[in-house]
PDB file of N, CA, C and O in Angstrom, chain B, residues numbered from 101:
ATOM      1  N   MET B 101      83.676 174.231 326.607  1.00  0.00           N
ATOM      2  CA  MET B 101      82.484 174.443 327.410  1.00  0.00           C
ATOM      3  C   MET B 101      81.974 175.853 327.170  1.00  0.00           C
ATOM      4  O   MET B 101      82.752 176.791 326.992  1.00  0.00           O
ATOM      5  N   GLY B 102      80.638 175.988 327.168  1.00  0.00           N
ATOM      6  CA  GLY B 102      80.012 177.274 326.918  1.00  0.00           C
ATOM      7  C   GLY B 102      80.128 178.232 328.089  1.00  0.00           C
ATOM      8  O   GLY B 102      80.796 177.947 329.083  1.00  0.00           O
ATOM      9  N   LEU B 103      79.470 179.368 327.955  1.00  0.00           N
ATOM     10  CA  LEU B 103      79.514 180.408 328.976  1.00  0.00           C
ATOM     11  C   LEU B 103      78.832 179.999 330.270  1.00  0.00           C
ATOM     12  O   LEU B 103      79.185 180.493 331.341  1.00  0.00           O
ATOM     13  N   GLY B 104      77.858 179.100 330.182  1.00  0.00           N
ATOM     14  CA  GLY B 104      77.195 178.609 331.378  1.00  0.00           C
ATOM     15  C   GLY B 104      76.041 179.449 331.858  1.00  0.00           C
ATOM     16  O   GLY B 104      75.624 179.323 333.009  1.00  0.00           O
ATOM     17  N   ILE B 105      75.501 180.326 330.985  1.00  0.00           N
ATOM     18  CA  ILE B 105      74.280 181.049 331.344  1.00  0.00           C
ATOM     19  C   ILE B 105      73.162 180.032 331.534  1.00  0.00           C
ATOM     20  O   ILE B 105      72.286 180.189 332.385  1.00  0.00           O
ATOM     21  N   ILE B 106      73.220 178.986 330.715  1.00  0.00           N
ATOM     22  CA  ILE B 106      72.254 177.896 330.808  1.00  0.00           C
ATOM     23  C   ILE B 106      73.035 176.609 331.058  1.00  0.00           C
ATOM     24  O   ILE B 106      73.927 176.255 330.287  1.00  0.00           O
ATOM     25  N   VAL B 107      72.698 175.920 332.130  1.00  0.00           N
ATOM     26  CA  VAL B 107      73.383 174.682 332.484  1.00  0.00           C
ATOM     27  C   VAL B 107      72.437 173.511 332.255  1.00  0.00           C
ATOM     28  O   VAL B 107      71.330 173.466 332.790  1.00  0.00           O
ATOM     29  N   VAL B 108      72.906 172.563 331.444  1.00  0.00           N
ATOM     30  CA  VAL B 108      72.165 171.338 331.179  1.00  0.00           C
ATOM     31  C   VAL B 108      72.878 170.219 331.921  1.00  0.00           C
ATOM     32  O   VAL B 108      74.030 169.907 331.622  1.00  0.00           O
ATOM     33  N   GLU B 109      72.195 169.614 332.887  1.00  0.00           N
ATOM     34  CA  GLU B 109      72.782 168.544 333.686  1.00  0.00           C
ATOM     35  C   GLU B 109      72.082 167.230 333.376  1.00  0.00           C
ATOM     36  O   GLU B 109      70.866 167.182 333.191  1.00  0.00           O
ATOM     37  N   THR B 110      72.869 166.176 333.323  1.00  0.00           N
ATOM     38  CA  THR B 110      72.289 164.857 333.136  1.00  0.00           C
ATOM     39  C   THR B 110      73.080 163.833 333.938  1.00  0.00           C
ATOM     40  O   THR B 110      74.277 163.988 334.178  1.00  0.00           O
ATOM     41  N   CYS B 111      72.382 162.794 334.339  1.00  0.00           N
ATOM     42  CA  CYS B 111      72.982 161.675 335.043  1.00  0.00           C
ATOM     43  C   CYS B 111      73.601 160.740 334.004  1.00  0.00           C
ATOM     44  O   CYS B 111      72.971 160.451 332.987  1.00  0.00           O
ATOM     45  N   THR B 112      74.794 160.275 334.239  1.00  0.00           N
ATOM     46  CA  THR B 112      75.448 159.390 333.271  1.00  0.00           C
ATOM     47  C   THR B 112      74.723 158.063 333.119  1.00  0.00           C
ATOM     48  O   THR B 112      74.947 157.351 332.140  1.00  0.00           O
ATOM     49  N   ARG B 113      73.867 157.718 334.058  1.00  0.00           N
ATOM     50  CA  ARG B 113      73.112 156.464 333.974  1.00  0.00           C
ATOM     51  C   ARG B 113      71.808 156.611 333.194  1.00  0.00           C
ATOM     52  O   ARG B 113      71.181 155.613 332.840  1.00  0.00           O
ATOM     53  N   ASN B 114      71.399 157.843 332.929  1.00  0.00           N
ATOM     54  CA  ASN B 114      70.157 158.081 332.197  1.00  0.00           C
ATOM     55  C   ASN B 114      70.398 157.910 330.709  1.00  0.00           C
ATOM     56  O   ASN B 114      71.471 158.245 330.207  1.00  0.00           O
ATOM     57  N   GLU B 115      69.395 157.384 329.996  1.00  0.00           N
ATOM     58  CA  GLU B 115      69.582 157.104 328.578  1.00  0.00           C
ATOM     59  C   GLU B 115      69.793 158.358 327.747  1.00  0.00           C
ATOM     60  O   GLU B 115      70.325 158.259 326.641  1.00  0.00           O
ATOM     61  N   LEU B 116      69.403 159.529 328.224  1.00  0.00           N
ATOM     62  CA  LEU B 116      69.661 160.767 327.490  1.00  0.00           C
ATOM     63  C   LEU B 116      71.162 161.032 327.376  1.00  0.00           C
ATOM     64  O   LEU B 116      71.615 161.664 326.421  1.00  0.00           O
ATOM     65  N   SER B 117      71.922 160.553 328.343  1.00  0.00           N
ATOM     66  CA  SER B 117      73.374 160.783 328.314  1.00  0.00           C
ATOM     67  C   SER B 117      74.070 160.009 327.200  1.00  0.00           C
ATOM     68  O   SER B 117      75.252 160.237 326.939  1.00  0.00           O
ATOM     69  N   ASN B 118      73.353 159.093 326.537  1.00  0.00           N
ATOM     70  CA  ASN B 118      73.925 158.393 325.393  1.00  0.00           C
ATOM     71  C   ASN B 118      74.011 159.287 324.155  1.00  0.00           C
ATOM     72  O   ASN B 118      74.723 158.971 323.202  1.00  0.00           O
ATOM     73  N   LEU B 119      73.285 160.400 324.176  1.00  0.00           N
ATOM     74  CA  LEU B 119      73.319 161.343 323.059  1.00  0.00           C
ATOM     75  C   LEU B 119      74.500 162.299 323.209  1.00  0.00           C
ATOM     76  O   LEU B 119      75.057 162.445 324.297  1.00  0.00           O
ATOM     77  N   ASP B 120      74.873 162.945 322.113  1.00  0.00           N
ATOM     78  CA  ASP B 120      75.965 163.920 322.112  1.00  0.00           C
ATOM     79  C   ASP B 120      75.435 165.272 322.591  1.00  0.00           C
ATOM     80  O   ASP B 120      75.208 166.183 321.795  1.00  0.00           O
ATOM     81  N   LEU B 121      75.243 165.381 323.893  1.00  0.00           N
ATOM     82  CA  LEU B 121      74.692 166.604 324.463  1.00  0.00           C
ATOM     83  C   LEU B 121      75.650 167.786 324.324  1.00  0.00           C
ATOM     84  O   LEU B 121      75.224 168.941 324.327  1.00  0.00           O
ATOM     85  N   GLU B 122      76.930 167.493 324.203  1.00  0.00           N
ATOM     86  CA  GLU B 122      77.910 168.566 324.040  1.00  0.00           C
ATOM     87  C   GLU B 122      77.685 169.345 322.742  1.00  0.00           C
ATOM     88  O   GLU B 122      78.182 170.461 322.589  1.00  0.00           O
ATOM     89  N   GLN B 123      76.945 168.761 321.821  1.00  0.00           N
ATOM     90  CA  GLN B 123      76.571 169.460 320.584  1.00  0.00           C
ATOM     91  C   GLN B 123      75.785 170.732 320.919  1.00  0.00           C
ATOM     92  O   GLN B 123      75.849 171.715 320.181  1.00  0.00           O
ATOM     93  N   LEU B 124      75.045 170.710 322.031  1.00  0.00           N
ATOM     94  CA  LEU B 124      74.304 171.891 322.455  1.00  0.00           C
ATOM     95  C   LEU B 124      75.247 173.059 322.730  1.00  0.00           C
ATOM     96  O   LEU B 124      74.890 174.212 322.488  1.00  0.00           O
ATOM     97  N   GLU B 125      76.450 172.772 323.234  1.00  0.00           N
ATOM     98  CA  GLU B 125      77.441 173.817 323.495  1.00  0.00           C
ATOM     99  C   GLU B 125      77.942 174.438 322.197  1.00  0.00           C
ATOM    100  O   GLU B 125      78.320 175.609 322.162  1.00  0.00           O
ATOM    101  N   THR B 126      77.942 173.658 321.153  1.00  0.00           N
ATOM    102  CA  THR B 126      78.371 174.151 319.848  1.00  0.00           C
ATOM    103  C   THR B 126      77.297 175.042 319.232  1.00  0.00           C
ATOM    104  O   THR B 126      77.599 176.089 318.660  1.00  0.00           O
ATOM    105  N   VAL B 127      76.051 174.621 319.355  1.00  0.00           N
ATOM    106  CA  VAL B 127      74.936 175.364 318.769  1.00  0.00           C
ATOM    107  C   VAL B 127      74.637 176.632 319.569  1.00  0.00           C
ATOM    108  O   VAL B 127      74.371 177.687 318.994  1.00  0.00           O
ATOM    109  N   TYR B 128      74.681 176.522 320.893  1.00  0.00           N
ATOM    110  CA  TYR B 128      74.353 177.642 321.778  1.00  0.00           C
ATOM    111  C   TYR B 128      75.578 177.932 322.646  1.00  0.00           C
ATOM    112  O   TYR B 128      75.898 177.158 323.548  1.00  0.00           O
ATOM    113  N   GLU B 129      76.254 179.033 322.379  1.00  0.00           N
ATOM    114  CA  GLU B 129      77.476 179.335 323.136  1.00  0.00           C
ATOM    115  C   GLU B 129      77.207 179.623 324.606  1.00  0.00           C
ATOM    116  O   GLU B 129      78.132 179.597 325.418  1.00  0.00           O
ATOM    117  N   GLU B 130      75.965 179.894 324.957  1.00  0.00           N
ATOM    118  CA  GLU B 130      75.608 180.192 326.349  1.00  0.00           C
ATOM    119  C   GLU B 130      75.376 178.931 327.182  1.00  0.00           C
ATOM    120  O   GLU B 130      75.160 179.025 328.390  1.00  0.00           O
ATOM    121  N   VAL B 131      75.417 177.762 326.560  1.00  0.00           N
ATOM    122  CA  VAL B 131      75.091 176.506 327.237  1.00  0.00           C
ATOM    123  C   VAL B 131      76.348 175.793 327.715  1.00  0.00           C
ATOM    124  O   VAL B 131      77.353 175.727 327.008  1.00  0.00           O
ATOM    125  N   ALA B 132      76.269 175.263 328.924  1.00  0.00           N
ATOM    126  CA  ALA B 132      77.297 174.376 329.462  1.00  0.00           C
ATOM    127  C   ALA B 132      76.622 173.052 329.822  1.00  0.00           C
ATOM    128  O   ALA B 132      75.614 173.040 330.528  1.00  0.00           O
ATOM    129  N   VAL B 133      77.169 171.955 329.343  1.00  0.00           N
ATOM    130  CA  VAL B 133      76.633 170.627 329.638  1.00  0.00           C
ATOM    131  C   VAL B 133      77.464 170.007 330.747  1.00  0.00           C
ATOM    132  O   VAL B 133      78.693 169.998 330.684  1.00  0.00           O
ATOM    133  N   MET B 134      76.792 169.493 331.756  1.00  0.00           N
ATOM    134  CA  MET B 134      77.470 168.824 332.866  1.00  0.00           C
ATOM    135  C   MET B 134      76.892 167.423 333.018  1.00  0.00           C
ATOM    136  O   MET B 134      75.679 167.245 333.129  1.00  0.00           O
ATOM    137  N   ARG B 135      77.765 166.450 333.021  1.00  0.00           N
ATOM    138  CA  ARG B 135      77.356 165.063 333.262  1.00  0.00           C
ATOM    139  C   ARG B 135      77.864 164.662 334.644  1.00  0.00           C
ATOM    140  O   ARG B 135      79.042 164.830 334.961  1.00  0.00           O
ATOM    141  N   THR B 136      76.961 164.134 335.455  1.00  0.00           N
ATOM    142  CA  THR B 136      77.353 163.685 336.789  1.00  0.00           C
ATOM    143  C   THR B 136      76.954 162.226 336.958  1.00  0.00           C
ATOM    144  O   THR B 136      76.083 161.721 336.249  1.00  0.00           O
ATOM    145  N   ASP B 137      77.598 161.561 337.899  1.00  0.00           N
ATOM    146  CA  ASP B 137      77.293 160.150 338.136  1.00  0.00           C
ATOM    147  C   ASP B 137      75.850 159.952 338.583  1.00  0.00           C
ATOM    148  O   ASP B 137      75.211 158.975 338.194  1.00  0.00           O
ATOM    149  N   CYS B 138      75.331 160.868 339.397  1.00  0.00           N
ATOM    150  CA  CYS B 138      73.978 160.709 339.905  1.00  0.00           C
ATOM    151  C   CYS B 138      73.420 162.073 340.302  1.00  0.00           C
ATOM    152  O   CYS B 138      74.103 162.876 340.938  1.00  0.00           O
ATOM    153  N   LEU B 139      72.179 162.319 339.921  1.00  0.00           N
ATOM    154  CA  LEU B 139      71.492 163.548 340.315  1.00  0.00           C
ATOM    155  C   LEU B 139      70.431 163.282 341.378  1.00  0.00           C
ATOM    156  O   LEU B 139      69.609 164.150 341.671  1.00  0.00           O
ATOM    157  N   ASN B 140      70.450 162.076 341.957  1.00  0.00           N
ATOM    158  CA  ASN B 140      69.520 161.685 343.022  1.00  0.00           C
ATOM    159  C   ASN B 140      68.050 161.786 342.616  1.00  0.00           C
ATOM    160  O   ASN B 140      67.199 162.184 343.411  1.00  0.00           O
ATOM    161  N   MET B 141      67.774 161.423 341.384  1.00  0.00           N
ATOM    162  CA  MET B 141      66.398 161.349 340.879  1.00  0.00           C
ATOM    163  C   MET B 141      66.198 159.976 340.250  1.00  0.00           C
ATOM    164  O   MET B 141      65.770 159.857 339.102  1.00  0.00           O
ATOM    165  N   CYS B 142      66.512 158.956 341.015  1.00  0.00           N
ATOM    166  CA  CYS B 142      66.558 157.589 340.497  1.00  0.00           C
ATOM    167  C   CYS B 142      65.231 157.116 339.902  1.00  0.00           C
ATOM    168  O   CYS B 142      65.228 156.443 338.871  1.00  0.00           O
ATOM    169  N   ASN B 143      64.116 157.453 340.527  1.00  0.00           N
ATOM    170  CA  ASN B 143      62.825 157.019 339.988  1.00  0.00           C
ATOM    171  C   ASN B 143      62.562 157.631 338.618  1.00  0.00           C
ATOM    172  O   ASN B 143      62.118 156.932 337.706  1.00  0.00           O
ATOM    173  N   LEU B 144      62.828 158.919 338.461  1.00  0.00           N
ATOM    174  CA  LEU B 144      62.677 159.574 337.164  1.00  0.00           C
ATOM    175  C   LEU B 144      63.704 159.034 336.177  1.00  0.00           C
ATOM    176  O   LEU B 144      63.388 158.812 335.008  1.00  0.00           O
ATOM    177  N   CYS B 145      64.905 158.826 336.633  1.00  0.00           N
ATOM    178  CA  CYS B 145      65.999 158.337 335.784  1.00  0.00           C
ATOM    179  C   CYS B 145      65.669 156.971 335.183  1.00  0.00           C
ATOM    180  O   CYS B 145      65.952 156.718 334.012  1.00  0.00           O
ATOM    181  N   ARG B 146      65.077 156.104 335.978  1.00  0.00           N
ATOM    182  CA  ARG B 146      64.695 154.775 335.487  1.00  0.00           C
ATOM    183  C   ARG B 146      63.506 154.842 334.532  1.00  0.00           C
ATOM    184  O   ARG B 146      63.396 154.022 333.621  1.00  0.00           O
ATOM    185  N   ALA B 147      62.625 155.805 334.736  1.00  0.00           N
ATOM    186  CA  ALA B 147      61.375 155.864 333.988  1.00  0.00           C
ATOM    187  C   ALA B 147      61.469 156.588 332.654  1.00  0.00           C
ATOM    188  O   ALA B 147      60.824 156.179 331.689  1.00  0.00           O
ATOM    189  N   ARG B 148      62.258 157.656 332.580  1.00  0.00           N
ATOM    190  CA  ARG B 148      62.249 158.523 331.400  1.00  0.00           C
ATOM    191  C   ARG B 148      63.637 159.125 331.130  1.00  0.00           C
ATOM    192  O   ARG B 148      64.446 159.282 332.045  1.00  0.00           O
ATOM    193  N   PRO B 149      63.891 159.454 329.867  1.00  0.00           N
ATOM    194  CA  PRO B 149      65.059 160.290 329.576  1.00  0.00           C
ATOM    195  C   PRO B 149      64.787 161.684 330.155  1.00  0.00           C
ATOM    196  O   PRO B 149      63.696 162.228 329.984  1.00  0.00           O
ATOM    197  N   TYR B 150      65.773 162.252 330.835  1.00  0.00           N
ATOM    198  CA  TYR B 150      65.558 163.565 331.430  1.00  0.00           C
ATOM    199  C   TYR B 150      66.875 164.320 331.547  1.00  0.00           C
ATOM    200  O   TYR B 150      67.958 163.741 331.467  1.00  0.00           O
ATOM    201  N   ALA B 151      66.752 165.618 331.735  1.00  0.00           N
ATOM    202  CA  ALA B 151      67.878 166.492 332.037  1.00  0.00           C
ATOM    203  C   ALA B 151      67.349 167.612 332.921  1.00  0.00           C
ATOM    204  O   ALA B 151      66.147 167.875 332.969  1.00  0.00           O
ATOM    205  N   LEU B 152      68.251 168.251 333.603  1.00  0.00           N
ATOM    206  CA  LEU B 152      67.921 169.465 334.328  1.00  0.00           C
ATOM    207  C   LEU B 152      68.455 170.635 333.510  1.00  0.00           C
ATOM    208  O   LEU B 152      69.635 170.666 333.163  1.00  0.00           O
ATOM    209  N   VAL B 153      67.598 171.586 333.204  1.00  0.00           N
ATOM    210  CA  VAL B 153      68.016 172.790 332.486  1.00  0.00           C
ATOM    211  C   VAL B 153      67.823 173.949 333.443  1.00  0.00           C
ATOM    212  O   VAL B 153      66.698 174.333 333.763  1.00  0.00           O
ATOM    213  N   ASN B 154      68.950 174.503 333.899  1.00  0.00           N
ATOM    214  CA  ASN B 154      68.929 175.540 334.940  1.00  0.00           C
ATOM    215  C   ASN B 154      68.107 175.098 336.145  1.00  0.00           C
ATOM    216  O   ASN B 154      67.373 175.886 336.741  1.00  0.00           O
ATOM    217  N   GLY B 155      68.246 173.817 336.489  1.00  0.00           N
ATOM    218  CA  GLY B 155      67.591 173.268 337.676  1.00  0.00           C
ATOM    219  C   GLY B 155      66.170 172.787 337.464  1.00  0.00           C
ATOM    220  O   GLY B 155      65.575 172.215 338.377  1.00  0.00           O
ATOM    221  N   ASN B 156      65.608 173.004 336.277  1.00  0.00           N
ATOM    222  CA  ASN B 156      64.240 172.570 335.985  1.00  0.00           C
ATOM    223  C   ASN B 156      64.244 171.234 335.262  1.00  0.00           C
ATOM    224  O   ASN B 156      65.017 171.033 334.324  1.00  0.00           O
ATOM    225  N   LYS B 157      63.386 170.324 335.694  1.00  0.00           N
ATOM    226  CA  LYS B 157      63.302 168.996 335.075  1.00  0.00           C
ATOM    227  C   LYS B 157      62.690 169.086 333.689  1.00  0.00           C
ATOM    228  O   LYS B 157      61.648 169.711 333.487  1.00  0.00           O
ATOM    229  N   VAL B 158      63.364 168.443 332.731  1.00  0.00           N
ATOM    230  CA  VAL B 158      62.856 168.327 331.372  1.00  0.00           C
ATOM    231  C   VAL B 158      62.885 166.844 331.043  1.00  0.00           C
ATOM    232  O   VAL B 158      63.943 166.217 331.086  1.00  0.00           O
ATOM    233  N   TYR B 159      61.722 166.278 330.714  1.00  0.00           N
ATOM    234  CA  TYR B 159      61.675 164.844 330.428  1.00  0.00           C
ATOM    235  C   TYR B 159      60.613 164.552 329.380  1.00  0.00           C
ATOM    236  O   TYR B 159      59.662 165.313 329.202  1.00  0.00           O
ATOM    237  N   GLU B 160      60.797 163.438 328.695  1.00  0.00           N
ATOM    238  CA  GLU B 160      59.856 162.976 327.669  1.00  0.00           C
ATOM    239  C   GLU B 160      59.914 161.458 327.614  1.00  0.00           C
ATOM    240  O   GLU B 160      60.662 160.828 328.361  1.00  0.00           O
ATOM    241  N   LYS B 161      59.118 160.875 326.724  1.00  0.00           N
ATOM    242  CA  LYS B 161      59.069 159.418 326.605  1.00  0.00           C
ATOM    243  C   LYS B 161      60.283 158.845 325.895  1.00  0.00           C
ATOM    244  O   LYS B 161      60.744 157.757 326.241  1.00  0.00           O
ATOM    245  N   THR B 162      60.814 159.569 324.895  1.00  0.00           N
ATOM    246  CA  THR B 162      61.964 159.066 324.131  1.00  0.00           C
ATOM    247  C   THR B 162      63.126 160.044 324.243  1.00  0.00           C
ATOM    248  O   THR B 162      62.943 161.211 324.588  1.00  0.00           O
ATOM    249  N   THR B 163      64.318 159.551 323.948  1.00  0.00           N
ATOM    250  CA  THR B 163      65.500 160.416 324.019  1.00  0.00           C
ATOM    251  C   THR B 163      65.428 161.540 322.988  1.00  0.00           C
ATOM    252  O   THR B 163      65.809 162.673 323.282  1.00  0.00           O
ATOM    253  N   SER B 164      64.946 161.240 321.793  1.00  0.00           N
ATOM    254  CA  SER B 164      64.881 162.290 320.769  1.00  0.00           C
ATOM    255  C   SER B 164      63.871 163.370 321.155  1.00  0.00           C
ATOM    256  O   SER B 164      64.127 164.557 320.957  1.00  0.00           O
ATOM    257  N   GLU B 165      62.724 162.962 321.705  1.00  0.00           N
ATOM    258  CA  GLU B 165      61.733 163.948 322.155  1.00  0.00           C
ATOM    259  C   GLU B 165      62.288 164.791 323.305  1.00  0.00           C
ATOM    260  O   GLU B 165      62.040 165.994 323.379  1.00  0.00           O
ATOM    261  N   CYS B 166      63.029 164.157 324.188  1.00  0.00           N
ATOM    262  CA  CYS B 166      63.608 164.871 325.325  1.00  0.00           C
ATOM    263  C   CYS B 166      64.655 165.871 324.853  1.00  0.00           C
ATOM    264  O   CYS B 166      64.696 167.005 325.330  1.00  0.00           O
ATOM    265  N   TYR B 167      65.493 165.456 323.924  1.00  0.00           N
ATOM    266  CA  TYR B 167      66.524 166.350 323.385  1.00  0.00           C
ATOM    267  C   TYR B 167      65.862 167.576 322.741  1.00  0.00           C
ATOM    268  O   TYR B 167      66.302 168.706 322.949  1.00  0.00           O
ATOM    269  N   GLU B 168      64.818 167.343 321.970  1.00  0.00           N
ATOM    270  CA  GLU B 168      64.101 168.446 321.325  1.00  0.00           C
ATOM    271  C   GLU B 168      63.486 169.381 322.365  1.00  0.00           C
ATOM    272  O   GLU B 168      63.512 170.601 322.202  1.00  0.00           O
ATOM    273  N   LYS B 169      62.935 168.807 323.430  1.00  0.00           N
ATOM    274  CA  LYS B 169      62.330 169.623 324.490  1.00  0.00           C
ATOM    275  C   LYS B 169      63.404 170.422 325.227  1.00  0.00           C
ATOM    276  O   LYS B 169      63.173 171.571 325.602  1.00  0.00           O
ATOM    277  N   VAL B 170      64.569 169.822 325.433  1.00  0.00           N
ATOM    278  CA  VAL B 170      65.684 170.542 326.059  1.00  0.00           C
ATOM    279  C   VAL B 170      66.039 171.759 325.212  1.00  0.00           C
ATOM    280  O   VAL B 170      66.267 172.845 325.745  1.00  0.00           O
ATOM    281  N   GLU B 171      66.085 171.579 323.897  1.00  0.00           N
ATOM    282  CA  GLU B 171      66.380 172.711 323.005  1.00  0.00           C
ATOM    283  C   GLU B 171      65.315 173.804 323.102  1.00  0.00           C
ATOM    284  O   GLU B 171      65.645 174.990 323.101  1.00  0.00           O
ATOM    285  N   VAL B 172      64.053 173.417 323.186  1.00  0.00           N
ATOM    286  CA  VAL B 172      62.962 174.395 323.323  1.00  0.00           C
ATOM    287  C   VAL B 172      63.127 175.183 324.619  1.00  0.00           C
ATOM    288  O   VAL B 172      62.950 176.401 324.639  1.00  0.00           O
ATOM    289  N   VAL B 173      63.465 174.486 325.694  1.00  0.00           N
ATOM    290  CA  VAL B 173      63.658 175.154 326.986  1.00  0.00           C
ATOM    291  C   VAL B 173      64.872 176.080 326.921  1.00  0.00           C
ATOM    292  O   VAL B 173      64.831 177.183 327.465  1.00  0.00           O
ATOM    293  N   ILE B 174      65.937 175.655 326.275  1.00  0.00           N
ATOM    294  CA  ILE B 174      67.120 176.501 326.108  1.00  0.00           C
ATOM    295  C   ILE B 174      66.748 177.780 325.364  1.00  0.00           C
ATOM    296  O   ILE B 174      67.122 178.876 325.780  1.00  0.00           O
ATOM    297  N   GLN B 175      66.017 177.638 324.270  1.00  0.00           N
ATOM    298  CA  GLN B 175      65.614 178.810 323.486  1.00  0.00           C
ATOM    299  C   GLN B 175      64.742 179.748 324.308  1.00  0.00           C
ATOM    300  O   GLN B 175      64.867 180.967 324.197  1.00  0.00           O
ATOM    301  N   SER B 176      63.862 179.192 325.131  1.00  0.00           N
ATOM    302  CA  SER B 176      63.015 180.006 325.996  1.00  0.00           C
ATOM    303  C   SER B 176      63.852 180.744 327.043  1.00  0.00           C
ATOM    304  O   SER B 176      63.635 181.927 327.303  1.00  0.00           O
ATOM    305  N   GLU B 177      64.810 180.032 327.637  1.00  0.00           N
ATOM    306  CA  GLU B 177      65.696 180.654 328.631  1.00  0.00           C
ATOM    307  C   GLU B 177      66.510 181.794 327.996  1.00  0.00           C
ATOM    308  O   GLU B 177      66.699 182.843 328.612  1.00  0.00           O
ATOM    309  N   LEU B 178      66.982 181.584 326.780  1.00  0.00           N
ATOM    310  CA  LEU B 178      67.750 182.624 326.085  1.00  0.00           C
ATOM    311  C   LEU B 178      66.875 183.829 325.779  1.00  0.00           C
ATOM    312  O   LEU B 178      67.309 184.973 325.913  1.00  0.00           O
ATOM    313  N   LYS B 179      65.657 183.570 325.373  1.00  0.00           N
ATOM    314  CA  LYS B 179      64.715 184.657 325.090  1.00  0.00           C
ATOM    315  C   LYS B 179      64.483 185.490 326.345  1.00  0.00           C
ATOM    316  O   LYS B 179      64.492 186.720 326.297  1.00  0.00           O
ATOM    317  N   ASP B 180      64.273 184.805 327.471  1.00  0.00           N
ATOM    318  CA  ASP B 180      64.068 185.518 328.735  1.00  0.00           C
ATOM    319  C   ASP B 180      65.324 186.281 329.143  1.00  0.00           C
ATOM    320  O   ASP B 180      65.226 187.413 329.617  1.00  0.00           O
ATOM    321  N   PHE B 181      66.493 185.687 328.968  1.00  0.00           N
ATOM    322  CA  PHE B 181      67.736 186.305 329.383  1.00  0.00           C
ATOM    323  C   PHE B 181      68.037 187.564 328.553  1.00  0.00           C
ATOM    324  O   PHE B 181      68.370 188.618 329.096  1.00  0.00           O
ATOM    325  N   TYR B 182      67.915 187.430 327.245  1.00  0.00           N
ATOM    326  CA  TYR B 182      68.235 188.548 326.362  1.00  0.00           C
ATOM    327  C   TYR B 182      67.040 189.477 326.137  1.00  0.00           C
ATOM    328  O   TYR B 182      67.177 190.537 325.527  1.00  0.00           O
ATOM    329  N   GLN B 183      65.880 189.076 326.630  1.00  0.00           N
ATOM    330  CA  GLN B 183      64.648 189.866 326.548  1.00  0.00           C
ATOM    331  C   GLN B 183      64.299 190.278 325.132  1.00  0.00           C
ATOM    332  O   GLN B 183      64.040 191.448 324.852  1.00  0.00           O
ATOM    333  N   TYR B 184      64.299 189.276 324.226  1.00  0.00           N
ATOM    334  CA  TYR B 184      63.844 189.537 322.851  1.00  0.00           C
ATOM    335  C   TYR B 184      62.715 188.635 322.480  1.00  0.00           C
ATOM    336  O   TYR B 184      62.206 188.713 321.361  1.00  0.00           O
TER     337      TYR B 184
END
């Protein structure tokens, strides 16, 4: 598990959880991925692939688009954190 400066949370019932999200921990050492049974966002969970990145909702129409957007948000969070 990464350092946890950036926490990516997903519901195990959401289709995004079918992807290897732990790969994000390998690419970004500051990221920690947490999978939970339910994040109490059932309407969003049924409608779209989504994750919470530091508590902010990230969602798209497809799992691949959502994964890419999660990476963009991670990079933005890192930029803000390290101020570069």
